[in-house]
Legacy VTK file of the C-alpha trace (Angstrom):
# vtk DataFile Version 3.0
C-alpha trace
ASCII
DATASET POLYDATA
POINTS 388 float
12.189 4.497 -12.179
11.867 2.351 -15.228
14.019 -0.759 -15.911
12.657 -1.857 -19.180
15.836 -2.604 -21.217
17.488 -5.595 -19.499
17.386 -8.599 -21.851
16.516 -11.662 -19.868
14.809 -15.070 -20.537
12.696 -16.351 -17.672
12.443 -20.136 -18.119
9.418 -21.084 -15.970
10.119 -24.889 -15.688
7.374 -27.338 -14.493
6.779 -28.595 -10.970
8.278 -26.662 -8.114
11.239 -25.411 -10.329
11.544 -21.653 -11.041
14.441 -19.964 -12.841
14.543 -16.319 -12.027
17.884 -14.565 -12.090
17.102 -12.243 -9.130
14.313 -9.981 -7.926
15.503 -7.012 -9.990
15.491 -8.989 -13.272
11.980 -10.240 -12.538
10.705 -6.820 -13.590
13.454 -6.085 -16.205
11.618 -7.265 -19.377
8.454 -5.491 -18.199
7.215 -1.843 -18.626
7.281 -1.231 -14.960
7.200 2.048 -12.799
8.285 1.638 -9.048
6.516 3.255 -6.230
6.857 3.514 -2.464
4.118 0.966 -2.013
1.477 -1.107 -3.752
-1.383 1.441 -3.127
0.523 4.168 -4.848
0.800 1.784 -7.907
-2.993 1.272 -7.790
-3.683 5.054 -7.881
-1.260 5.794 -10.753
-2.480 2.846 -12.545
-6.059 4.081 -12.289
-4.911 7.671 -13.464
-3.188 5.949 -16.437
-6.494 4.352 -17.641
-7.887 7.822 -17.908
-11.310 7.145 -16.749
-14.003 9.431 -15.937
-15.898 10.246 -12.620
-19.042 8.739 -14.181
-17.485 5.318 -15.002
-17.020 2.482 -12.557
-14.730 -0.326 -11.939
-15.846 -3.663 -10.511
-13.940 -4.472 -7.458
-13.860 -7.537 -5.105
-16.146 -7.549 -1.980
-13.181 -9.166 -0.037
-10.408 -6.648 0.191
-7.990 -4.769 2.423
-9.859 -1.561 1.760
-6.826 0.675 0.850
-6.849 -0.604 -2.834
-10.568 0.370 -3.090
-9.743 3.722 -1.517
-6.972 4.249 -3.992
-9.521 3.689 -6.860
-12.046 6.051 -5.334
-9.508 8.756 -4.780
-8.337 8.531 -8.381
-11.870 9.849 -9.102
-13.597 6.732 -10.247
-16.561 4.791 -8.927
-16.551 1.244 -7.727
-19.098 -1.573 -7.862
-18.407 -4.625 -5.555
-18.808 -8.153 -6.944
-19.048 -11.338 -4.912
-16.096 -13.414 -3.646
-16.770 -17.172 -2.867
-15.878 -18.653 0.485
-12.752 -20.193 -1.209
-11.594 -16.600 -2.161
-12.392 -17.322 -5.890
-14.143 -14.595 -7.976
-17.853 -15.224 -8.575
-17.784 -15.058 -12.379
-21.547 -14.996 -12.761
-21.872 -12.173 -10.382
-19.226 -10.116 -12.285
-21.154 -10.643 -15.490
-24.288 -9.395 -13.902
-22.659 -6.397 -12.410
-21.254 -5.060 -15.814
-23.184 -2.162 -17.036
-22.764 0.574 -19.686
-20.527 2.578 -17.299
-18.197 -0.245 -16.382
-14.717 0.273 -17.781
-12.567 -2.166 -15.878
-12.473 -5.364 -13.670
-10.203 -5.313 -10.675
-9.038 -8.863 -9.510
-7.028 -9.889 -6.591
-4.856 -12.955 -6.405
-5.199 -13.659 -2.610
-2.322 -15.017 -0.651
-0.494 -15.900 -3.821
-3.042 -18.243 -5.321
-4.340 -17.507 -8.809
-7.795 -16.462 -9.564
-9.622 -17.972 -12.691
-7.861 -15.200 -14.645
-8.382 -16.637 -18.201
-12.212 -16.577 -17.563
-12.110 -13.048 -16.175
-10.033 -11.964 -19.096
-12.593 -13.299 -21.584
-15.332 -11.308 -19.825
-13.023 -8.240 -20.354
-12.517 -8.922 -23.911
-16.330 -9.384 -24.512
-17.209 -6.156 -22.927
-14.117 -4.245 -24.043
-13.026 -3.535 -20.352
-9.634 -3.152 -18.914
-8.381 -5.939 -16.635
-6.499 -4.848 -13.579
-4.519 -7.530 -11.818
-3.647 -7.036 -8.179
-0.638 -9.270 -7.446
0.179 -7.668 -4.237
0.031 -11.261 -2.665
1.405 -13.019 -5.769
4.653 -11.549 -6.695
6.328 -14.779 -7.979
3.271 -16.949 -8.670
2.136 -18.382 -11.969
-0.938 -19.757 -13.637
-0.816 -22.271 -16.571
2.899 -21.629 -16.864
2.602 -17.916 -17.121
3.383 -15.219 -14.551
0.528 -13.566 -12.755
0.630 -9.938 -13.637
0.993 -10.700 -17.325
-2.707 -11.397 -18.055
-3.983 -7.750 -17.086
-3.789 -4.628 -19.036
-2.026 -3.284 -15.968
-0.759 -5.027 -12.838
-0.039 -4.091 -9.416
2.850 -5.519 -7.180
3.724 -4.899 -3.639
7.271 -5.889 -3.347
7.815 -5.374 0.427
4.964 -7.977 1.158
7.042 -10.760 -0.303
10.589 -9.713 0.076
12.772 -8.401 3.031
12.763 -4.768 1.649
11.695 -1.574 3.492
9.295 -0.504 0.748
8.456 -0.790 -2.865
5.412 -1.253 -5.098
5.344 -1.642 -8.856
2.850 -0.785 -11.742
3.363 -3.005 -14.792
1.782 -2.084 -18.119
1.204 -4.844 -20.561
-0.534 -3.253 -23.567
1.104 -0.964 -25.992
-1.706 1.620 -25.982
-1.010 2.341 -22.328
2.752 2.270 -22.496
2.944 5.599 -24.060
0.162 7.063 -21.949
0.752 10.275 -19.849
1.995 9.332 -16.294
2.248 11.305 -13.225
5.889 12.020 -12.429
7.320 9.922 -9.616
8.759 11.945 -6.765
11.723 10.584 -4.759
11.102 9.166 -1.274
12.496 11.515 1.386
15.849 10.486 3.126
14.347 10.497 6.531
11.373 8.414 5.595
13.567 5.884 3.816
15.879 5.657 6.928
12.850 5.215 9.068
11.742 2.079 6.917
15.241 0.650 6.859
15.380 0.833 10.715
11.880 -0.710 10.847
12.988 -3.586 8.607
16.096 -4.198 10.721
14.125 -4.276 13.888
11.711 -6.844 12.288
14.530 -8.997 11.202
16.112 -8.657 14.742
12.930 -9.593 16.367
12.468 -12.673 14.300
15.950 -13.956 15.003
17.049 -12.499 18.422
13.828 -11.859 20.442
15.584 -10.859 23.676
17.929 -8.335 22.047
14.973 -6.846 20.068
13.011 -6.137 23.329
15.922 -4.446 25.022
16.542 -2.108 22.037
12.779 -1.500 21.589
12.497 -0.551 25.292
15.687 1.615 25.513
15.868 3.238 22.033
12.731 2.625 19.926
9.880 3.593 22.156
11.511 6.778 23.449
12.234 7.924 19.844
8.682 7.033 18.823
7.300 9.085 21.603
9.534 12.020 20.533
8.431 11.674 16.925
4.795 11.806 18.132
5.412 15.172 19.927
7.434 16.457 16.763
4.381 15.487 14.478
2.077 17.758 16.585
4.171 20.705 15.727
5.497 19.855 12.246
2.817 17.941 10.548
5.633 16.288 8.631
4.001 13.754 6.280
7.308 11.843 6.144
7.063 10.844 9.822
3.495 10.013 9.810
2.637 6.473 11.031
1.487 4.316 8.217
-2.098 2.933 8.331
-2.411 0.191 5.824
-6.104 0.824 5.571
-5.846 4.463 4.556
-4.649 5.873 1.236
-2.928 9.265 1.413
-3.127 11.110 -1.857
-0.299 13.515 -0.905
2.301 10.792 -1.105
0.685 8.889 -4.132
3.589 9.717 -6.461
6.356 8.814 -3.959
8.831 6.281 -5.473
10.623 3.260 -4.304
13.911 3.898 -2.428
17.348 3.296 -3.861
17.994 0.924 -0.967
15.184 -1.308 -2.041
16.425 -1.227 -5.839
19.874 -2.253 -4.652
18.444 -5.003 -2.504
16.305 -6.502 -5.286
19.662 -7.234 -7.281
20.837 -9.341 -4.421
17.845 -11.409 -3.507
17.681 -14.957 -4.898
13.980 -15.385 -5.979
14.319 -19.191 -6.496
15.487 -19.407 -2.835
12.526 -17.310 -1.571
10.056 -19.239 -3.555
11.376 -22.795 -2.381
11.575 -21.825 1.244
7.962 -20.445 1.225
6.556 -23.523 -0.473
8.597 -25.800 2.074
7.248 -23.784 4.990
3.617 -23.783 3.605
3.565 -27.429 3.235
5.272 -28.090 6.676
2.577 -25.987 8.343
-0.349 -27.444 6.223
0.664 -31.001 7.012
0.332 -30.206 10.593
-2.913 -28.487 10.598
-4.959 -30.228 7.734
-6.687 -32.592 10.112
-7.227 -30.269 13.017
-10.775 -30.072 14.340
-11.128 -26.231 14.530
-9.142 -25.284 11.547
-9.914 -25.157 7.947
-7.181 -24.398 5.382
-8.535 -22.304 2.647
-6.557 -24.154 0.025
-6.294 -27.913 0.056
-3.200 -28.125 -2.030
-0.334 -25.930 -3.225
-0.362 -25.891 -7.023
2.888 -26.117 -8.953
4.553 -22.683 -9.615
2.623 -20.917 -6.865
4.548 -18.970 -4.264
2.326 -18.510 -1.212
2.439 -15.262 0.864
0.750 -16.992 3.899
-1.130 -20.133 4.777
-4.626 -18.821 5.207
-7.124 -20.599 7.562
-10.611 -20.115 8.668
-11.253 -20.415 12.457
-14.115 -19.585 14.544
-13.488 -17.112 17.433
-10.586 -15.795 15.550
-10.158 -12.564 17.494
-9.867 -14.447 20.696
-7.289 -16.656 19.149
-5.208 -13.727 17.845
-5.218 -12.243 21.275
-3.772 -15.313 23.001
-1.312 -15.895 20.246
-0.040 -12.316 20.679
0.657 -13.025 24.411
2.791 -15.999 23.334
4.893 -13.873 20.969
3.180 -14.936 17.788
1.903 -12.201 15.323
-0.482 -13.803 12.716
-1.964 -11.438 9.860
-5.601 -10.818 9.205
-6.354 -9.766 5.570
-9.725 -7.988 5.031
-10.797 -7.605 8.635
-12.727 -4.413 7.908
-14.749 -4.148 4.640
-14.763 -0.716 2.925
-17.338 1.585 4.395
-19.169 1.849 0.934
-19.937 -1.885 0.772
-23.156 -3.233 2.071
-21.675 -6.409 3.840
-25.140 -8.045 4.039
-25.108 -8.547 0.312
-21.804 -10.501 0.480
-22.207 -13.208 3.052
-19.006 -15.161 1.823
-16.859 -12.100 2.064
-18.100 -11.449 5.487
-17.205 -14.916 6.585
-13.774 -14.438 5.317
-13.524 -11.067 7.005
-14.492 -12.681 10.420
-12.757 -15.922 10.241
-9.711 -15.625 8.122
-6.298 -15.957 9.791
-2.985 -15.929 7.854
-0.184 -18.123 9.339
3.411 -17.174 8.441
5.553 -19.030 5.908
8.058 -16.400 5.200
11.834 -17.219 4.769
12.679 -16.569 8.438
10.469 -19.393 9.472
12.532 -22.519 10.358
11.856 -25.941 11.855
12.026 -24.673 15.375
9.857 -21.767 14.788
7.312 -23.859 12.951
7.128 -26.430 15.704
6.617 -23.526 18.241
3.886 -21.940 16.128
2.089 -25.303 15.879
2.424 -26.195 19.548
1.065 -22.726 20.660
-1.710 -22.803 18.084
-2.921 -26.209 19.090
-2.758 -25.388 22.878
-4.653 -22.096 22.288
-7.276 -23.632 20.107
-7.853 -26.370 22.792
-8.120 -23.687 25.476
-10.545 -21.301 23.808
-12.814 -24.174 22.388
-13.210 -25.980 25.805
LINES 1 389
388 0 1 2 3 4 5 6 7 8 9 10 11 12 13 14 15 16 17 18 19 20 21 22 23 24 25 26 27 28 29 30 31 32 33 34 35 36 37 38 39 40 41 42 43 44 45 46 47 48 49 50 51 52 53 54 55 56 57 58 59 60 61 62 63 64 65 66 67 68 69 70 71 72 73 74 75 76 77 78 79 80 81 82 83 84 85 86 87 88 89 90 91 92 93 94 95 96 97 98 99 100 101 102 103 104 105 106 107 108 109 110 111 112 113 114 115 116 117 118 119 120 121 122 123 124 125 126 127 128 129 130 131 132 133 134 135 136 137 138 139 140 141 142 143 144 145 146 147 148 149 150 151 152 153 154 155 156 157 158 159 160 161 162 163 164 165 166 167 168 169 170 171 172 173 174 175 176 177 178 179 180 181 182 183 184 185 186 187 188 189 190 191 192 193 194 195 196 197 198 199 200 201 202 203 204 205 206 207 208 209 210 211 212 213 214 215 216 217 218 219 220 221 222 223 224 225 226 227 228 229 230 231 232 233 234 235 236 237 238 239 240 241 242 243 244 245 246 247 248 249 250 251 252 253 254 255 256 257 258 259 260 261 262 263 264 265 266 267 268 269 270 271 272 273 274 275 276 277 278 279 280 281 282 283 284 285 286 287 288 289 290 291 292 293 294 295 296 297 298 299 300 301 302 303 304 305 306 307 308 309 310 311 312 313 314 315 316 317 318 319 320 321 322 323 324 325 326 327 328 329 330 331 332 333 334 335 336 337 338 339 340 341 342 343 344 345 346 347 348 349 350 351 352 353 354 355 356 357 358 359 360 361 362 363 364 365 366 367 368 369 370 371 372 373 374 375 376 377 378 379 380 381 382 383 384 385 386 387
């Protein structure tokens, strides 16, 4: 699916003001192809660059893992570069790692906050390398008044991470030489899989708003159907019913496209409202935790024109904390808990620290004053308990 012909003028005004028409128009002036998820966009983007198996891409040592797998399964080697404890890319290490076989630098804008993208771009220009921008966390963030995802030769987005849609990822091509390149045909998402995604999304929304009703439906309907599907998969091996593992890249579904449901939903979502609510929630949570004894916020301020995906913190005894939070009905997110198997973690102490201590607090649009107050109360009580 390509939507390249919608005329639109995005007026990115200063401070906290954004002026996007809707989520659909966000991509309308771009050369964008839409996939089932972000990892599919990574794989197809790597195929578009037409690299050989002897060439390598510099990738960050702090990662989810599936994006690295997508690069590898596209038939390309990887070399890991250092990420500092504040999640910024170590520019000197990137320069040291570039060799004769390096063809691209893969950069991740963690949690919606921009990397020093201009400096990375200069390294790419000097060595004639492709710049790959992973904006899976940074769908609506900007740097120096310019949208993230417009600096790289190709850019990756994971739409479903930032918006209440059942699936969706995008590959954006920014340079003319690649816009006419040969692309793998996008296959439609299976109807049954799309329905499964929609049901999962509706249940997540129900859980966030009506907890008791969700648990009743989950016990009476969802769990029995899940058990039935597990039995069915033993006999059918149907890939469309396979449980998704965000850490594993499946080449057999790499060309699967975004559902028509997501496309329709993008036309109705008010981006400005999403950005404003996320920023308000972020600052509400940050102002509560900034002086806490056992918590360190990764970012000390929220820059203008940044749309945060989470509020990331560093906390010791992270896994103990998570277990206690889950008991109280709070589901925090951990990014990069398990480094890719090819990486020697001892070479990257800062990335290892992030993997062991990072915890992402929710700031999504379903968070309201009562939920933030509950999150803060439970988080403080739990920290006090486990650190006695």
